[in-house]
C-alpha positions in Angstrom: 27.8 -7.0 13.9 24.5 -6.1 12.5 23.2 -8.3 9.6 22.3 -7.1 6.2 18.6 -6.9 6.9 19.1 -4.7 10.0 21.4 -2.3 8.1 19.0 -1.7 5.2 16.0 -1.5 7.5 17.5 1.2 9.7 19.2 2.9 6.6 15.9 3.2 5.0 14.2 4.7 8.1 17.0 7.1 8.3 17.0 8.1 4.7 13.2 8.4 4.8 13.2 10.8 7.8 15.9 13.0 5.9 13.7 12.9 2.9 10.8 14.0 4.9 12.7 17.0 6.3 14.1 17.9 2.8 10.6 17.9 1.3 9.3 20.2 4.0 12.2 22.5 3.6 11.5 22.6 -0.2 15.0 22.6 -1.2 14.7 19.9 -3.8 12.0 18.9 -6.2 10.1 15.6 -6.0 11.8 14.4 -9.2 15.2 14.5 -7.5 14.0 13.5 -4.0 14.0 9.6 -4.9 17.5 9.7 -6.3 18.8 11.6 -3.2 17.1 9.1 -0.9 18.5 6.1 -2.6 22.0 7.6 -2.0 21.3 7.4 1.8 20.1 3.9 1.6 23.1 2.8 -0.4 25.4 4.4 2.2 23.8 2.3 5.0 25.1 -0.9 3.4 28.3 0.4 1.4 30.9 -0.3 4.2 30.4 -4.1 4.0 31.8 -4.1 0.5 35.0 -5.2 2.2 33.3 -8.5 3.3 34.1 -10.9 0.4 30.8 -13.0 0.3 28.5 -10.2 1.4 25.7 -9.2 -0.5 26.6 -5.6 -0.7 30.0 -6.6 -2.0 28.4 -8.7 -4.9 25.8 -5.9 -5.7 28.5 -3.3 -5.7 30.9 -5.0 -8.1 28.1 -6.1 -10.3 26.9 -2.6 -10.5 30.4 -1.3 -11.3 30.9 -4.0 -14.0 27.6 -3.1 -15.8 28.6 0.7 -15.5 32.0 0.5 -16.8 31.3 -2.0 -19.5 28.6 0.3 -21.0 31.0 3.2 -20.6 33.6 1.4 -22.6 30.9 0.4 -25.2 29.7 4.0 -25.6 33.2 5.6 -25.9 34.2 3.2 -28.6 31.0 3.2 -30.6 31.9 3.7 -34.4 35.6 3.0 -33.9 35.4 -0.9 -34.0 33.2 -3.5 -35.6 30.2 -5.1 -33.9 32.1 -8.2 -32.9 35.0 -6.3 -31.5 32.5 -3.8 -29.4 30.8 -7.0 -28.1 34.2 -8.5 -27.1 35.2 -5.1 -25.5 31.9 -4.8 -23.6 32.0 -8.3 -22.3 35.6 -8.2 -21.4 35.1 -5.1 -19.4 32.2 -6.6 -17.6 33.9 -9.8 -16.5 37.1 -7.9 -15.6 35.4 -5.6 -13.0 33.0 -8.1 -11.8 35.6 -10.8 -11.0 39.2 -9.6 -11.4 38.7 -6.0 -9.7 36.7 -7.7 -7.1 39.4 -10.4 -6.4 42.2 -7.7 -6.3 40.0 -5.5 -4.1 39.6 -8.3 -1.4 43.2 -9.3 -1.6 44.1 -5.7 -0.4 41.5 -5.2 2.1 39.9 -6.9 5.1 36.7 -6.6 6.9 36.3 -3.6 9.3 39.5 -2.2 7.9 39.8 1.3 6.1 36.3 1.0 4.7 34.9 0.9 8.4 36.3 4.4 8.9 35.3 8.2 8.8 37.8 8.7 6.0 36.0 6.2 3.7 32.8 7.9 4.5 34.1 11.2 3.4 35.5 9.6 0.3 32.2 8.0 -0.6 30.4 11.3 -0.1 32.7 13.1 -2.5 32.5 10.3 -5.1 28.6 10.5 -4.8 28.6 14.3 -5.5 31.0 13.8 -8.5 28.8 10.8 -9.9 25.6 12.8 -9.4 26.9 15.8 -11.1 28.9 14.3 -14.0 27.2 11.1 -14.6 23.6 11.6 -13.6 23.6 15.2 -14.8 22.0 16.5 -11.6 22.3 20.2 -10.5 25.0 21.1 -8.0 22.9 21.6 -5.1 21.2 18.2 -5.6 24.4 16.5 -6.1 25.8 17.7 -2.7 22.6 16.9 -1.0 23.0 13.3 -2.2 26.4 13.4 -0.9 25.1 14.3 2.4 22.5 11.6 2.3 25.5 9.1 1.5 27.5 10.4 4.4 24.7 10.1 7.0 23.7 6.5 5.7 27.4 5.6 6.0 27.7 6.7 9.6 24.5 5.0 10.5 26.1 1.7 9.2 29.2 2.4 11.4 27.1 3.2 14.5 24.9 0.0 14.3 28.2 -2.2 14.1 29.4 -0.5 17.2 26.0 -0.9 19.0 26.0 -4.7 18.1 29.5 -4.9 19.5 28.0 -4.5 23.1 26.4 -7.5 24.5 23.6 -6.0 26.8 22.2 -9.2 28.0 25.6 -10.6 28.8 26.9 -7.2 30.1 30.1 -7.5 28.2 31.9 -5.7 25.3 32.8 -7.8 22.4 36.3 -7.9 20.8 35.1 -6.1 17.7 34.2 -3.0 19.7 36.1 0.0 18.3 36.7 -1.5 14.9 33.9 0.1 13.0 33.5 3.6 13.9 37.1 4.9 13.8 38.6 7.9 11.9 41.4 5.9 10.0 42.7 2.4 10.0 45.6 2.6 12.4 46.6 -1.0 11.8 47.3 -0.4 8.1 48.8 3.0 7.4 49.1 2.2 3.8 45.5 1.6 3.3 44.7 5.0 5.0 47.2 6.8 2.9 45.7 5.4 -0.2 42.2 6.2 0.9 43.3 9.8 1.7 44.7 10.2 -1.9 41.5 8.8 -3.4 39.5 11.3 -1.1 41.5 14.3 -2.5 41.1 13.0 -6.0 37.3 12.7 -5.6 37.1 16.1 -4.1 38.8 17.6 -7.2 35.8 16.2 -9.3 33.0 17.4 -7.1 31.0 20.4 -8.4 30.8 23.9 -6.8 29.4 24.0 -3.3 28.1 27.6 -3.6 24.4 26.7 -4.4 24.3 24.0 -1.6 25.8 26.2 1.1 23.3 29.0 0.1 20.4 26.8 0.5 21.6 25.3 3.7 22.4 28.8 5.3 19.1 30.3 4.5 17.3 31.6 7.4 13.9 31.3 5.7 14.4 27.7 5.3 15.3 27.0 8.9 12.5 29.3 10.2 10.1 27.4 8.0 11.2 24.1 9.2 10.8 25.2 12.8 7.4 26.5 12.0 6.3 23.1 10.6 8.0 20.9 13.0 4.8 20.6 14.9 1.1 21.5 14.2 0.2 25.3 14.8 -2.3 24.1 17.3 -0.4 21.6 19.5 -3.7 19.8 20.4 -4.9 19.2 16.9 -3.3 16.3 15.0 -4.5 15.1 11.6 -7.5 17.4 11.9 -8.6 16.0 15.3 -8.8 18.0 18.4 -7.3 15.9 21.1 -8.5 18.2 23.9 -12.2 17.8 22.8 -11.9 14.2 21.6 -14.6 13.0 24.0 -17.1 15.5 22.5 -16.3 14.4 19.0 -16.9 10.7 19.6 -20.6 9.8 20.1 -21.2 8.9 23.7 -22.1 5.3 24.6 -24.7 5.1 27.3 -23.9 2.8 30.2 -26.0 -0.4 30.2 -27.6 -0.8 33.7 -29.7 -3.6 35.1 -33.0 -2.0 34.1 -32.4 -1.8 30.5 -32.4 -5.6 29.8 -35.9 -5.9 31.7 -37.4 -3.1 29.7 -36.1 -4.5 26.5 -37.5 -7.9 27.7 -41.1 -6.6 27.9 -40.9 -4.9 24.4 -41.9 -8.1 22.5 -44.9 -8.7 24.7 -46.1 -5.1 24.3 -45.7 -5.4 20.6 -47.5 -8.8 20.7 -50.7 -7.2 22.0 -50.6 -4.5 19.3 -52.5 -6.7 16.7 -55.3 -7.5 19.3 -55.7 -4.1 20.2 -55.8 -3.0 16.6 -58.3 -5.7 15.9 -60.6 -4.6 18.7 -60.5 -1.0 17.8 -62.9 -0.5 14.8 -61.2 1.2 12.1 -62.3 4.5 10.8 -64.2 4.3 7.6 -62.0 5.0 4.7 -63.2 7.3 2.2 -62.6 5.8 -1.1 -63.9 7.5 -4.1 -66.0 5.3 -6.3 -66.8 6.5 -9.7 -70.2 5.6 -11.0 -71.7 6.3 -14.6 -73.5 9.5 -14.7 -76.5 8.1 -16.5 -76.5 4.3 -16.3 -79.6 2.7 -18.0 -81.9 0.7 -15.8 -82.2 -3.0 -17.1 -85.7 -4.6 -16.0 -85.2 -8.0 -14.2 -86.2 -11.0 -16.3 -89.9 -12.4 -15.3 -90.6 -16.3 -15.4 -93.3 -17.3 -18.0 -96.4 -18.8 -16.5 -97.1 -22.5 -17.2 -99.7 -23.1 -20.0 -103.0 -24.8 -19.0 -103.1 -28.4 -19.4 -105.8 -29.6 -22.0 -107.7 -32.5 -20.3 -109.4 -33.4 -23.4 -106.1 -34.2 -25.2 -105.2 -36.5 -22.3 -108.4 -38.5 -22.6 -107.6 -39.0 -26.1 -104.2 -40.3 -25.3 -105.3 -42.7 -22.6 -107.2 -45.1 -24.8 -104.2 -45.5 -27.1 -101.9 -46.1 -24.1 -104.1 -48.9 -23.0 -103.4 -50.7 -26.3 -99.5 -50.7 -25.5 -98.1 -54.1 -24.9 -97.4 -55.1 -21.5 -94.1 -56.5 -20.0 -95.3 -60.1 -20.4 -96.1 -59.5 -24.1 -92.7 -57.8 -24.6 -91.0 -60.9 -23.1 -92.9 -63.2 -25.6 -92.1 -61.2 -28.5 -88.4 -60.9 -27.6 -88.1 -64.7 -26.6 -86.1 -66.5 -29.2 -87.7 -69.5 -31.0 
């Protein structure tokens, strides 16, 4: 049996592929496409609600409990006091979450009626009714969600059958044939109850006219056929695969001569300064602006020395002869 992660991963891929085709066919708006896709993902894990401790079972009954508790609250608003409405809401939540779940698992077993084609049809009808009456979706969108649910449901059953075959050990497990079956032949009562529930769910579904007209439109199918592949099969995402080599810049093949040539490049560049130094540079013509009429300043001349008066020197000489000598100065300065 495939685990929960495998079921939800494969179911999401299948629902995403269906959503891509639906968007290309332009049969549903983007605002409804997410809700329709979620129906396919839900269908890929829904059959495991008959497994008591599985995550789909807990999530399913938790969701039902929240849904029915608020339905009970809104339908009785204004009739009871606040305390009574809180008790009614809480009682409905706990009853569906625990009591209804316990009764359900007492009356069902894993890979029973819920792993059958009849249960898949019932869930598809129930999805169409819920989308139309509860979620207020158009008729065509409701039936499209039912189709997504049906395909997701069968994806789950097919995966369970595939995991019943042990390829490595080349044997078939005992669980083979218990998932993908039309009805539960071991418990005819379960099959009969599911058949009645399927008829009741079908009575609540909306009209199929809008859905069948959309699905049978020749324009839709011809448009899908045109858009299945690019118009020019060689051009994908705007890239011409035939001329891909011309669009990508060519890379020259590196041969043995290339490294040697590149090695001499620094030497050649090293001689460049010497060559440039030896070569006289051409005179550069720089425009120098000089004043139009600059005044000429004469160079300063040194004054000639004045003539020495010899007569004055002679008059000075006798007086210098009367100056005290060094011995006289020592005598004068000598302390007593």
